[in-house]
C-alpha positions as CSV (number, residue, x, y, z in Angstrom):
1,X,-8.6,-11.4,0.2
2,X,-6.6,-11.4,-3.0
3,X,-5.2,-14.7,-4.4
4,X,-2.1,-14.3,-6.5
5,X,-1.5,-16.6,-9.5
6,X,1.0,-18.7,-7.4
7,X,-1.8,-19.3,-4.8
8,X,-0.5,-16.9,-2.2
9,X,-3.3,-15.1,-0.3
10,X,-2.9,-11.4,0.5
11,X,-5.2,-9.3,2.7
12,X,-4.9,-6.1,0.6
13,X,-7.3,-4.1,2.8
14,X,-5.1,-4.8,5.9
15,X,-2.0,-3.7,4.0
16,X,-3.6,-0.5,2.8
17,X,-5.0,0.3,6.3
18,X,-1.6,-0.3,7.9
19,X,0.2,1.7,5.3
20,X,-2.2,4.6,5.6
21,X,-2.0,4.7,9.4
22,X,1.8,4.6,9.3
23,X,2.1,7.2,6.5
24,X,4.5,9.4,8.5
25,X,7.0,6.6,8.9
26,X,7.1,5.7,5.1
27,X,10.1,6.9,3.0
28,X,9.5,9.3,0.2
29,X,10.2,6.5,-2.3
30,X,7.5,4.3,-0.8
31,X,5.0,7.1,-0.7
32,X,5.7,8.0,-4.3
33,X,5.3,4.3,-5.4
34,X,1.9,4.2,-3.6
35,X,0.9,7.5,-5.2
36,X,1.9,6.2,-8.6
37,X,-0.5,3.3,-8.0
38,X,-3.3,5.8,-7.6
39,X,-3.5,6.2,-3.8
40,X,-4.3,9.9,-3.3
41,X,-3.4,9.9,0.4
42,X,0.1,8.9,-0.4
43,X,0.8,11.9,-2.6
44,X,3.9,13.8,-1.3
């Protein structure tokens, strides 16, 4: 659970798991953005 400065709580692990399992449905732009953040599985 990540807590942002504004108090919003985000479940980062759930987001990453969902994104990885739905990789085939993500646009090239979104995959590139994830790859730029260091996620090897998102590399195009």
